[in-house]
Each structure stands twice: as structure tokens, then as C-alpha cells.
C-alpha positions as a Markdown table, in Angstrom:
| # | Residue | x | y | z |
|---|---|---|---|---|
| 1 | Unk | 174.1 | 95.3 | 99.0 |
| 2 | Unk | 176.5 | 92.5 | 100.0 |
| 3 | Unk | 174.2 | 89.9 | 98.6 |
| 4 | Unk | 174.3 | 91.7 | 95.2 |
| 5 | Unk | 178.1 | 91.3 | 95.2 |
| 6 | Unk | 179.0 | 94.9 | 96.1 |
| 7 | Unk | 182.1 | 96.0 | 98.1 |
| 8 | Unk | 180.6 | 97.4 | 101.2 |
| 9 | Unk | 182.3 | 99.9 | 103.6 |
| 10 | Unk | 180.6 | 99.9 | 106.9 |
| 11 | Unk | 181.4 | 103.3 | 108.6 |
| 12 | Unk | 180.4 | 102.8 | 112.3 |
| 13 | Unk | 181.1 | 104.4 | 115.7 |
| 14 | Unk | 181.3 | 101.1 | 117.7 |
| 15 | Unk | 184.0 | 99.0 | 115.9 |
| 16 | Unk | 183.3 | 95.8 | 118.0 |
| 17 | Unk | 179.6 | 95.7 | 117.3 |
| 18 | Unk | 180.3 | 96.7 | 113.6 |
| 19 | Unk | 182.7 | 93.8 | 113.2 |
| 20 | Unk | 180.2 | 91.4 | 114.7 |
| 21 | Unk | 177.5 | 92.6 | 112.3 |
| 22 | Unk | 180.0 | 92.5 | 109.3 |
| 23 | Unk | 180.9 | 88.9 | 110.1 |
| 24 | Unk | 177.2 | 87.9 | 110.2 |
| 25 | Unk | 176.8 | 89.6 | 106.8 |
| 26 | Unk | 179.8 | 87.7 | 105.3 |
| 27 | Unk | 178.4 | 84.4 | 106.5 |
| 28 | Unk | 174.8 | 85.0 | 105.4 |
| 29 | Unk | 175.7 | 86.4 | 101.9 |
| 30 | Unk | 179.0 | 84.6 | 101.1 |
| 31 | Unk | 180.5 | 88.0 | 100.3 |
| 32 | Unk | 183.8 | 88.5 | 102.1 |
| 33 | Unk | 184.3 | 92.0 | 100.6 |
| 34 | Unk | 182.9 | 93.7 | 103.7 |
| 35 | Unk | 185.1 | 96.3 | 105.4 |
| 36 | Unk | 184.6 | 98.0 | 108.7 |
| 37 | Unk | 186.0 | 101.5 | 109.4 |
| 38 | Unk | 185.6 | 103.9 | 112.3 |
| 39 | Unk | 183.3 | 107.0 | 111.9 |
| 40 | Unk | 181.8 | 109.1 | 114.6 |
| 41 | Unk | 179.4 | 111.6 | 113.1 |
| 42 | Unk | 179.3 | 113.6 | 116.3 |
| 43 | Unk | 183.0 | 114.6 | 115.6 |
| 44 | Unk | 184.0 | 116.6 | 112.6 |
| 45 | Unk | 187.6 | 115.4 | 113.2 |
| 46 | Unk | 186.4 | 111.8 | 112.9 |
| 47 | Unk | 184.4 | 112.6 | 109.7 |
| 48 | Unk | 187.4 | 114.3 | 108.1 |
| 49 | Unk | 189.7 | 111.4 | 109.1 |
| 50 | Unk | 187.4 | 108.8 | 107.7 |
| 51 | Unk | 187.0 | 110.7 | 104.4 |
| 52 | Unk | 190.8 | 111.2 | 104.0 |
| 53 | Unk | 191.4 | 107.5 | 104.7 |
| 54 | Unk | 188.6 | 106.5 | 102.2 |
| 55 | Unk | 190.0 | 108.7 | 99.4 |
| 56 | Unk | 193.5 | 107.4 | 100.0 |
| 57 | Unk | 192.5 | 103.7 | 99.9 |
| 58 | Unk | 189.6 | 103.4 | 97.6 |
| 59 | Unk | 189.4 | 104.2 | 93.9 |
| 60 | Unk | 185.7 | 104.9 | 93.5 |
| 61 | Unk | 182.4 | 105.5 | 95.3 |
| 62 | Unk | 179.2 | 104.4 | 93.6 |
| 63 | Unk | 176.7 | 104.7 | 96.4 |
| 64 | Unk | 176.8 | 106.7 | 99.6 |
| 65 | Unk | 174.0 | 105.8 | 102.1 |
| 66 | Unk | 173.8 | 108.3 | 105.0 |
| 67 | Unk | 172.0 | 106.1 | 107.4 |
| 68 | Unk | 173.2 | 106.7 | 110.9 |
| 69 | Unk | 171.2 | 108.8 | 113.4 |
| 70 | Unk | 169.9 | 109.3 | 116.9 |
| 71 | Unk | 166.3 | 110.0 | 118.0 |
| 72 | Unk | 164.9 | 112.1 | 120.8 |
| 73 | Unk | 168.0 | 111.8 | 123.0 |
| 74 | Unk | 168.6 | 114.0 | 126.1 |
| 75 | Unk | 170.1 | 117.4 | 125.4 |
| 76 | Unk | 173.9 | 117.5 | 124.9 |
| 77 | Unk | 176.5 | 119.2 | 122.8 |
| 78 | Unk | 179.1 | 117.5 | 120.6 |
| 79 | Unk | 182.8 | 118.2 | 120.9 |
| 80 | Unk | 182.3 | 120.8 | 118.2 |
| 81 | Unk | 179.7 | 122.6 | 120.2 |
| 82 | Unk | 176.6 | 121.6 | 118.2 |
| 83 | Unk | 173.3 | 120.0 | 119.6 |
| 84 | Unk | 173.8 | 116.2 | 119.3 |
| 85 | Unk | 170.8 | 115.3 | 117.2 |
| 86 | Unk | 171.3 | 118.1 | 114.6 |
| 87 | Unk | 175.1 | 117.3 | 114.5 |
| 88 | Unk | 174.7 | 113.5 | 114.1 |
| 89 | Unk | 171.6 | 113.4 | 111.9 |
| 90 | Unk | 172.6 | 116.2 | 109.6 |
| 91 | Unk | 175.9 | 118.1 | 110.0 |
| 92 | Unk | 178.0 | 114.9 | 110.1 |
| 93 | Unk | 176.3 | 113.5 | 106.9 |
| 94 | Unk | 176.6 | 116.9 | 105.3 |
| 95 | Unk | 180.3 | 117.2 | 105.9 |
| 96 | Unk | 181.0 | 113.6 | 104.9 |
| 97 | Unk | 179.1 | 114.0 | 101.6 |
| 98 | Unk | 180.9 | 117.3 | 100.8 |
| 99 | Unk | 184.3 | 115.7 | 101.4 |
| 100 | Unk | 183.5 | 112.7 | 99.2 |
| 101 | Unk | 181.6 | 114.7 | 96.5 |
| 102 | Unk | 184.6 | 114.8 | 94.1 |
| 103 | Unk | 185.0 | 111.1 | 94.3 |
| 104 | Unk | 181.3 | 110.6 | 93.7 |
| 105 | Unk | 181.6 | 112.8 | 90.5 |
| 106 | Unk | 184.6 | 110.9 | 89.2 |
| 107 | Unk | 182.7 | 107.6 | 89.9 |
| 108 | Unk | 179.5 | 108.8 | 88.1 |
| 109 | Unk | 176.9 | 107.7 | 87.7 |
| 110 | Unk | 176.7 | 107.6 | 91.5 |
| 111 | Unk | 174.1 | 108.2 | 94.1 |
| 112 | Unk | 173.7 | 109.8 | 97.6 |
| 113 | Unk | 170.9 | 108.3 | 99.8 |
| 114 | Unk | 169.9 | 110.4 | 102.8 |
| 115 | Unk | 167.7 | 108.4 | 105.3 |
| 116 | Unk | 165.4 | 111.0 | 106.7 |
| 117 | Unk | 162.0 | 110.5 | 108.4 |
| 118 | Unk | 158.4 | 111.2 | 108.1 |
| 119 | Unk | 158.9 | 113.4 | 111.2 |
| 120 | Unk | 160.3 | 116.1 | 108.9 |
| 121 | Unk | 156.6 | 117.1 | 108.1 |
| 122 | Unk | 156.3 | 118.6 | 111.5 |
| 123 | Unk | 159.7 | 120.1 | 111.5 |
| 124 | Unk | 161.0 | 123.7 | 111.5 |
| 125 | Unk | 164.6 | 124.7 | 111.4 |
| 126 | Unk | 165.4 | 127.3 | 114.1 |
| 127 | Unk | 168.4 | 128.9 | 112.4 |
| 128 | Unk | 168.9 | 131.4 | 115.2 |
| 129 | Unk | 168.7 | 128.8 | 118.0 |
| 130 | Unk | 170.1 | 125.5 | 116.7 |
| 131 | Unk | 171.5 | 124.5 | 120.1 |
| 132 | Unk | 168.3 | 125.4 | 122.1 |
| 133 | Unk | 170.1 | 128.1 | 124.1 |
| 134 | Unk | 167.2 | 130.6 | 123.9 |
| 135 | Unk | 164.3 | 128.1 | 124.2 |
| 136 | Unk | 163.7 | 125.0 | 126.4 |
| 137 | Unk | 165.0 | 121.9 | 124.7 |
| 138 | Unk | 162.5 | 119.5 | 123.2 |
| 139 | Unk | 163.9 | 116.2 | 121.9 |
| 140 | Unk | 161.1 | 115.7 | 119.4 |
| 141 | Unk | 161.4 | 119.3 | 118.0 |
| 142 | Unk | 165.1 | 118.7 | 117.7 |
| 143 | Unk | 164.7 | 115.4 | 115.9 |
| 144 | Unk | 162.2 | 116.9 | 113.5 |
| 145 | Unk | 164.5 | 119.8 | 112.8 |
| 146 | Unk | 167.3 | 117.5 | 111.9 |
| 147 | Unk | 165.2 | 115.4 | 109.6 |
| 148 | Unk | 163.9 | 118.4 | 107.8 |
| 149 | Unk | 167.5 | 119.4 | 107.3 |
| 150 | Unk | 168.1 | 116.1 | 105.6 |
| 151 | Unk | 165.3 | 116.8 | 103.2 |
| 152 | Unk | 166.5 | 120.3 | 102.4 |
| 153 | Unk | 170.1 | 119.1 | 101.9 |
| 154 | Unk | 168.9 | 116.4 | 99.5 |
| 155 | Unk | 167.0 | 118.9 | 97.3 |
| 156 | Unk | 169.9 | 121.4 | 97.2 |
| 157 | Unk | 172.5 | 118.7 | 96.6 |
| 158 | Unk | 170.4 | 117.4 | 93.6 |
| 159 | Unk | 170.2 | 121.0 | 92.3 |
| 160 | Unk | 174.0 | 121.6 | 92.6 |
| 161 | Unk | 175.0 | 118.2 | 91.1 |
| 162 | Unk | 172.6 | 118.4 | 88.1 |
| 163 | Unk | 174.2 | 117.1 | 84.9 |
| 164 | Unk | 177.2 | 115.8 | 86.9 |
| 165 | Unk | 176.1 | 112.2 | 87.1 |
| 166 | Unk | 175.5 | 112.4 | 90.8 |
| 167 | Unk | 171.9 | 112.1 | 92.0 |
| 168 | Unk | 170.5 | 112.4 | 95.5 |
| 169 | Unk | 167.4 | 110.9 | 97.2 |
| 170 | Unk | 165.8 | 111.3 | 100.6 |
| 171 | Unk | 163.6 | 108.7 | 102.1 |
| 172 | Unk | 161.5 | 107.6 | 105.1 |
| 173 | Unk | 162.2 | 103.9 | 105.7 |
| 174 | Unk | 159.2 | 103.3 | 107.9 |
| 175 | Unk | 159.1 | 102.7 | 111.7 |
| 176 | Unk | 161.5 | 99.9 | 112.3 |
| 177 | Unk | 162.1 | 97.7 | 115.3 |
| 178 | Unk | 165.6 | 98.8 | 116.3 |
| 179 | Unk | 167.4 | 100.5 | 119.2 |
| 180 | Unk | 166.7 | 103.9 | 117.6 |
| 181 | Unk | 163.7 | 104.4 | 119.8 |
| 182 | Unk | 165.4 | 103.6 | 123.1 |
| 183 | Unk | 165.2 | 107.2 | 124.3 |
| 184 | Unk | 161.5 | 107.3 | 123.5 |
| 185 | Unk | 161.0 | 104.4 | 125.9 |
| 186 | Unk | 162.9 | 106.2 | 128.6 |
| 187 | Unk | 161.0 | 109.4 | 128.1 |
| 188 | Unk | 157.5 | 107.8 | 128.1 |
| 189 | Unk | 157.9 | 104.4 | 129.8 |
| 190 | Unk | 154.2 | 103.9 | 130.6 |
| 191 | Unk | 153.0 | 104.6 | 127.0 |
| 192 | Unk | 155.8 | 102.5 | 125.6 |
| 193 | Unk | 154.8 | 99.5 | 127.7 |
| 194 | Unk | 151.1 | 99.9 | 126.7 |
| 195 | Unk | 151.9 | 100.1 | 123.0 |
| 196 | Unk | 154.7 | 97.5 | 122.9 |
| 197 | Unk | 152.4 | 94.6 | 121.8 |
| 198 | Unk | 150.6 | 96.3 | 118.9 |
| 199 | Unk | 153.8 | 98.1 | 117.9 |
| 200 | Unk | 155.7 | 94.9 | 117.8 |
| 201 | Unk | 153.4 | 93.4 | 115.2 |
| 202 | Unk | 153.1 | 96.5 | 113.2 |
| 203 | Unk | 156.8 | 97.6 | 113.0 |
| 204 | Unk | 159.1 | 96.7 | 110.2 |
| 205 | Unk | 162.0 | 94.4 | 110.7 |
| 206 | Unk | 165.5 | 95.9 | 109.9 |
| 207 | Unk | 165.5 | 93.8 | 106.7 |
| 208 | Unk | 162.2 | 95.2 | 105.6 |
| 209 | Unk | 163.2 | 98.7 | 106.6 |
| 210 | Unk | 166.2 | 98.6 | 104.3 |
| 211 | Unk | 164.1 | 98.0 | 101.2 |
| 212 | Unk | 163.5 | 101.7 | 100.5 |
| 213 | Unk | 167.2 | 102.5 | 100.8 |
| 214 | Unk | 168.0 | 99.6 | 98.4 |
| 215 | Unk | 165.3 | 100.8 | 96.0 |
| 216 | Unk | 166.8 | 104.3 | 95.8 |
| 217 | Unk | 170.3 | 102.9 | 95.6 |
| 218 | Unk | 170.0 | 100.4 | 92.7 |
| 219 | Unk | 166.7 | 100.9 | 90.8 |
| 220 | Unk | 167.4 | 101.8 | 87.2 |
| 221 | Unk | 165.9 | 104.9 | 85.6 |
| 222 | Unk | 165.7 | 106.8 | 88.9 |
| 223 | Unk | 167.9 | 109.6 | 87.8 |
| 224 | Unk | 165.0 | 111.8 | 86.8 |
| 225 | Unk | 163.7 | 111.7 | 90.4 |
| 226 | Unk | 166.9 | 113.2 | 91.9 |
| 227 | Unk | 166.0 | 115.4 | 94.8 |
| 228 | Unk | 162.8 | 113.5 | 95.5 |
| 229 | Unk | 161.5 | 112.0 | 98.7 |
| 230 | Unk | 160.5 | 108.3 | 98.9 |
| 231 | Unk | 158.3 | 106.9 | 101.6 |
| 232 | Unk | 158.1 | 103.2 | 102.5 |
| 233 | Unk | 157.1 | 101.9 | 99.1 |
| 234 | Unk | 154.7 | 103.0 | 96.4 |
| 235 | Unk | 152.0 | 100.4 | 97.0 |
| 236 | Unk | 150.7 | 99.8 | 100.5 |
| 237 | Unk | 148.3 | 100.3 | 103.2 |
| 238 | Unk | 148.3 | 102.8 | 106.0 |
| 239 | Unk | 149.7 | 102.1 | 109.4 |
| 240 | Unk | 148.8 | 104.0 | 112.5 |
| 241 | Unk | 151.2 | 104.6 | 115.4 |
| 242 | Unk | 151.0 | 106.8 | 118.4 |
| 243 | Unk | 153.7 | 109.4 | 119.0 |
| 244 | Unk | 153.9 | 111.8 | 122.0 |
| 245 | Unk | 153.9 | 115.4 | 120.7 |
| 246 | Unk | 154.6 | 116.5 | 124.3 |
| 247 | Unk | 154.2 | 115.0 | 127.8 |
| 248 | Unk | 150.6 | 116.1 | 127.9 |
| 249 | Unk | 149.1 | 115.3 | 124.5 |
| 250 | Unk | 149.1 | 112.5 | 121.9 |
| 251 | Unk | 149.3 | 112.9 | 118.2 |
| 252 | Unk | 148.3 | 110.2 | 115.7 |
| 253 | Unk | 150.6 | 109.8 | 112.7 |
| 254 | Unk | 150.0 | 107.7 | 109.7 |
| 255 | Unk | 152.8 | 106.2 | 107.6 |
| 256 | Unk | 152.7 | 104.2 | 104.5 |
| 257 | Unk | 153.9 | 100.5 | 104.7 |
| 258 | Unk | 154.4 | 98.1 | 101.8 |
| 259 | Unk | 151.5 | 95.7 | 101.3 |
| 260 | Unk | 153.7 | 92.7 | 102.1 |
| 261 | Unk | 154.6 | 94.2 | 105.4 |
| 262 | Unk | 151.2 | 94.9 | 106.9 |
| 263 | Unk | 148.2 | 94.1 | 104.6 |
| 264 | Unk | 145.9 | 95.2 | 107.4 |
| 265 | Unk | 142.6 | 97.0 | 106.9 |
| 266 | Unk | 140.7 | 99.4 | 109.0 |
| 267 | Unk | 139.2 | 96.8 | 111.2 |
| 268 | Unk | 142.5 | 95.1 | 112.0 |
| 269 | Unk | 144.3 | 98.4 | 112.7 |
| 270 | Unk | 141.5 | 99.7 | 114.9 |
| 271 | Unk | 141.5 | 96.5 | 116.9 |
| 272 | Unk | 145.3 | 96.5 | 117.3 |
| 273 | Unk | 145.4 | 100.0 | 118.6 |
| 274 | Unk | 142.1 | 100.1 | 120.4 |
| 275 | Unk | 140.7 | 102.9 | 118.3 |
| 276 | Unk | 137.2 | 103.2 | 116.8 |
| 277 | Unk | 137.2 | 102.1 | 113.1 |
| 278 | Unk | 135.6 | 105.4 | 112.1 |
| 279 | Unk | 138.6 | 107.2 | 113.7 |
| 280 | Unk | 141.1 | 105.1 | 111.8 |
| 281 | Unk | 139.2 | 105.7 | 108.5 |
| 282 | Unk | 139.1 | 109.5 | 109.2 |
| 283 | Unk | 142.8 | 109.7 | 110.0 |
| 284 | Unk | 143.8 | 107.7 | 106.9 |
| 285 | Unk | 141.5 | 109.8 | 104.7 |
| 286 | Unk | 143.1 | 113.0 | 106.0 |
| 287 | Unk | 146.6 | 111.6 | 105.4 |
| 288 | Unk | 145.8 | 110.6 | 101.9 |
| 289 | Unk | 144.3 | 114.0 | 101.0 |
| 290 | Unk | 146.5 | 116.4 | 102.9 |
| 291 | Unk | 149.6 | 114.4 | 103.8 |
| 292 | Unk | 149.2 | 115.2 | 107.5 |
| 293 | Unk | 147.0 | 114.4 | 110.4 |
| 294 | Unk | 147.5 | 117.6 | 112.2 |
| 295 | Unk | 144.6 | 120.1 | 112.5 |
| 296 | Unk | 144.4 | 122.2 | 109.4 |
| 297 | Unk | 143.4 | 125.8 | 109.2 |
| 298 | Unk | 139.7 | 126.3 | 108.1 |
| 299 | Unk | 138.7 | 128.3 | 105.1 |
| 300 | Unk | 137.9 | 132.0 | 105.5 |
| 301 | Unk | 139.4 | 134.6 | 107.8 |
| 302 | Unk | 140.4 | 133.7 | 111.3 |
| 303 | Unk | 138.0 | 134.5 | 114.1 |
| 304 | Unk | 138.2 | 138.0 | 115.4 |
| 305 | Unk | 136.3 | 137.4 | 118.6 |
| 306 | Unk | 137.4 | 134.7 | 121.1 |
| 307 | Unk | 134.7 | 132.5 | 122.7 |
| 308 | Unk | 135.2 | 134.3 | 126.0 |
| 309 | Unk | 134.6 | 137.8 | 124.4 |
| 310 | Unk | 131.6 | 136.4 | 122.5 |
| 311 | Unk | 130.0 | 135.2 | 125.7 |
| 312 | Unk | 130.6 | 138.7 | 127.2 |
| 313 | Unk | 129.0 | 140.3 | 124.2 |
| 314 | Unk | 125.9 | 138.1 | 124.4 |
| 315 | Unk | 125.5 | 138.8 | 128.1 |
| 316 | Unk | 125.7 | 142.6 | 127.6 |
| 317 | Unk | 123.1 | 142.5 | 124.9 |
| 318 | Unk | 120.8 | 140.2 | 126.9 |
| 319 | Unk | 120.9 | 142.6 | 129.9 |
| 320 | Unk | 120.5 | 145.8 | 127.7 |
| 321 | Unk | 118.6 | 145.0 | 124.5 |
| 322 | Unk | 118.8 | 148.7 | 123.5 |
| 323 | Unk | 122.6 | 148.9 | 123.4 |
| 324 | Unk | 123.9 | 150.2 | 120.1 |
| 325 | Unk | 126.8 | 148.9 | 118.1 |
| 326 | Unk | 129.0 | 151.8 | 119.1 |
| 327 | Unk | 128.3 | 151.1 | 122.8 |
| 328 | Unk | 129.1 | 147.5 | 122.3 |
| 329 | Unk | 132.3 | 148.4 | 120.4 |
| 330 | Unk | 133.3 | 150.7 | 123.3 |
| 331 | Unk | 132.7 | 147.9 | 125.7 |
| 332 | Unk | 134.9 | 145.5 | 123.8 |
| 333 | Unk | 137.6 | 148.2 | 123.4 |
| 334 | Unk | 137.8 | 148.3 | 127.2 |
| 335 | Unk | 139.1 | 144.7 | 127.1 |
| 336 | Unk | 141.4 | 145.5 | 124.2 |
| 337 | Unk | 139.3 | 143.9 | 121.5 |
| 338 | Unk | 138.8 | 146.0 | 118.4 |
| 339 | Unk | 136.2 | 144.7 | 115.9 |
| 340 | Unk | 133.9 | 146.2 | 113.2 |
| 341 | Unk | 130.2 | 146.6 | 113.8 |
| 342 | Unk | 129.5 | 144.1 | 111.0 |
| 343 | Unk | 131.4 | 141.5 | 113.0 |
| 344 | Unk | 129.3 | 142.2 | 116.1 |
| 345 | Unk | 126.2 | 142.0 | 114.0 |
| 346 | Unk | 127.2 | 138.6 | 112.6 |
| 347 | Unk | 128.0 | 137.2 | 116.0 |
| 348 | Unk | 124.8 | 138.3 | 117.5 |
| 349 | Unk | 122.8 | 137.1 | 114.5 |
| 350 | Unk | 124.3 | 133.6 | 114.9 |
| 351 | Unk | 123.0 | 133.6 | 118.4 |
| 352 | Unk | 119.5 | 134.7 | 117.5 |
| 353 | Unk | 119.9 | 138.4 | 118.5 |
| 354 | Unk | 118.8 | 140.7 | 115.7 |
| 355 | Unk | 117.8 | 144.3 | 115.1 |
| 356 | Unk | 120.3 | 146.4 | 116.9 |
| 357 | Unk | 120.0 | 149.4 | 114.6 |
| 358 | Unk | 116.2 | 150.1 | 114.4 |
| 359 | Unk | 116.0 | 150.5 | 118.2 |
| 360 | Unk | 117.8 | 153.8 | 118.0 |
| 361 | Unk | 117.7 | 154.8 | 114.4 |
| 362 | Unk | 114.4 | 154.7 | 112.5 |
| 363 | Unk | 114.8 | 153.9 | 108.9 |
| 364 | Unk | 112.9 | 157.0 | 107.6 |
| 365 | Unk | 113.5 | 159.1 | 104.5 |
| 366 | Unk | 113.9 | 162.8 | 104.6 |
| 367 | Unk | 110.5 | 163.1 | 103.0 |
| 368 | Unk | 108.8 | 161.0 | 105.7 |
| 369 | Unk | 110.6 | 162.9 | 108.4 |
| 370 | Unk | 109.5 | 166.3 | 107.0 |
| 371 | Unk | 105.8 | 165.1 | 106.7 |
| 372 | Unk | 105.7 | 163.8 | 110.3 |
| 373 | Unk | 107.3 | 166.9 | 111.7 |
| 374 | Unk | 104.7 | 169.0 | 109.9 |
| 375 | Unk | 101.9 | 166.8 | 111.3 |
| 376 | Unk | 103.3 | 167.0 | 114.8 |
| 377 | Unk | 103.5 | 170.8 | 114.8 |
| 378 | Unk | 99.8 | 171.0 | 113.9 |
| 379 | Unk | 98.9 | 169.0 | 117.0 |
| 380 | Unk | 101.2 | 170.5 | 119.6 |
| 381 | Unk | 98.3 | 172.2 | 121.3 |
| 382 | Unk | 95.9 | 169.2 | 121.2 |
| 383 | Unk | 94.4 | 168.1 | 124.5 |
| 384 | Unk | 95.7 | 165.0 | 126.4 |
| 385 | Unk | 92.6 | 162.9 | 125.6 |
| 386 | Unk | 93.3 | 163.3 | 121.9 |
| 387 | Unk | 96.2 | 160.9 | 122.1 |
| 388 | Unk | 94.3 | 158.6 | 124.5 |
| 389 | Unk | 91.4 | 158.3 | 122.1 |
| 390 | Unk | 93.6 | 157.5 | 119.1 |
| 391 | Unk | 93.7 | 153.9 | 118.0 |
| 392 | Unk | 97.2 | 152.1 | 118.0 |
| 393 | Unk | 96.6 | 151.2 | 114.4 |
| 394 | Unk | 96.3 | 154.9 | 113.4 |
| 395 | Unk | 99.6 | 156.4 | 112.3 |
| 396 | Unk | 98.7 | 159.5 | 114.1 |
| 397 | Unk | 99.6 | 157.8 | 117.4 |
| 398 | Unk | 103.3 | 158.2 | 116.4 |
């Protein structure tokens, strides 16, 4: 933004580091119009103070980029009593945008850029437990929750500012080599060490990671996409990284990188991560088709019999082939499993066990039953050898 000649206000928590970065930007771009101001998103007082100072000293606001954030940090509460990740990643940006919204409208056309994350796809906002007081704290769950909040905020802001000249965009910048992942390394040091080399070559640099934010900030004709989500560039290849879903399981995520950033095919990616090429291809295909790599629900109704109950059912039928469906239903009911006889029939049929009904209930019409009873009555007084001398092929044997 500085290289394009813009007046840039850097709102940062650490003023000494911010001033050092600002000086580097001034030297590299030749733009001396770079201003550093204090802003701590974990404090609503600091947010209000910054907004008040900005409104009193500046005459316009063309682009607001909500970029700051924390990721997977240990559990803590802000001075205002909110969980840190949710407060810094969402609530602070929300309040700042709300306080500056009137200036954005008077400066129209103007834009609000919310830097979210692809992690929002696995997120769910726990409205009744934002601070994790009722459930154990999970840093990844908290991070995903905050990034989903960024997405929802962007969509609602776009709806409310429609026809006002203010547009809003959310984006995933890619996985960038910055200090944002420092808590991930502390949480999983062994995995981080193993993945450091492949991750180092696949991650974006900060300059590359800024491209999506710049695209949303300055690209002409983007107003019709207000409220939309942008992810790492339109043209690209897929990049695989490994994230820990929890301490005991791994989840593969696929993100989209620009072609100039990676340019790697299945073979190169599989070699870098030590995964079979077929696995890489399958994951990328799933991502392209469904937008996720998590296990998807299969078509049809959910299974009504667990594998354990199914094994019990097969054992009972094997021991007693004459057991009826009602007897099997009663047996399953004893272990609190209620299923229809058609479900039992299908499960047994898939395991090669057929014909439960004919064992107890002959499929005879009333006419056949009447004829056979009439025949039987005629032979009630027949001698024993009459049956013994009758051939098995003769229906009389019945």
C-alpha cells in the first residue's frame, strides 16, 4: 500500500516493533507518509481510544484492513472478560469497524478487509459458552470459532452497508511463515520439528501472503462481490499441510496457493510430505469437489445397528438357526437396541443368513391348509407302517 503512494496508518500493540517495521517500509518504498499508532485489540478501551484519535486527526478512511490476530494460544481472558482469541480475532475488529463506520461511509467508496482463515470451515460458534467455562478449552476450536465469526461479520456488514458505498470482504491469505504459529510449535514441538523443512519450502512469505489482502483492497470492479470470501488467489495449485486436530489425531488440510508461489504437482508434494502420491491426489480431488477433506456423511439413512450389535446378532442366529425375528428383536431390546424386522433381515442377508420366516411360518394359502387338514383327518387311524412305507417324494408324507 505504501509503494502505491497511500497514507498508511499502522495500528499496532507493540509500538517499538511497529516503528522499526514502519522505518523499513519508508526506506524500501520511499513513502514517508507512514504513521504508527497504538492499538491493543484485547482491550475495548484501547480500541475506542484509537478510533477517537483517528476520527479527530484524519479526514477520511478509504481502506480498513483488519489483519491482527492470535492463533491457538493458551487459555486466558482479556481485561474485558472475554476469551483472548475470540476477543482479539473478532470482537476487537468488530468494535473498531463499528466505531469507524461513519467515516467509512463519508469516505465512500471505501472497503473493509477482514483477514480470516481457511480454518473457519471447521468452526462452530458456541454462543452459550464463548469463554469455555462449561467445556474444556481447546485452542484450535477457539481459533476456528473466531475465524468463522470473521466470516459471518463480513457477510452481515456487506448486507447492512449495501448501497452506502462501503463494501466488505473476507479472505484466507494462505499459510504464511510468521510468528503467528508460535503457539502451535509449543503445543506440538515434535511434529513441528519434523515438518519444519517441508513447511519452510511450502509456506508463503509475508510479502506473498499480503497479495490477497491487496487484491481485495485495490482491485477495480470488486464492489459486486461485497460479502464474499477470497482464498489465496484464483489460479493455483493445491498445497497440503498437516494440522493437529487434537493431540491424538492428525488431519490433512488442503489450501489453494497461487501458481507463482508453489507450482508443484502431485509428485513433488507427496515427496515433500512423505505421503503416497495416490493419497495426495485423493485429498486434492476431495477438496476440489467438496471444499473439505473431512469425512463426509454417506448417502442413505444412518446405520441402525452398530458393528458390535451386528456381531451379537450373527452369533445368536448361528447358534439357533430356528430363531424368529420376534425372538431376535426381543434379544436386541434387552441391550436397548430397537430395530425393525426388515433391518434384521437385511443385516443377516448381507452375511449370507437367509430364510428366517419359512422355518416357523409355512407360506400356505387357506385353500391349501384346508385340503391338507382334510387329508390328515382321513388318515388319523392309519397304522405306523403306513408312514414308514411312504416315499419322501410323496406329498402324503407331510
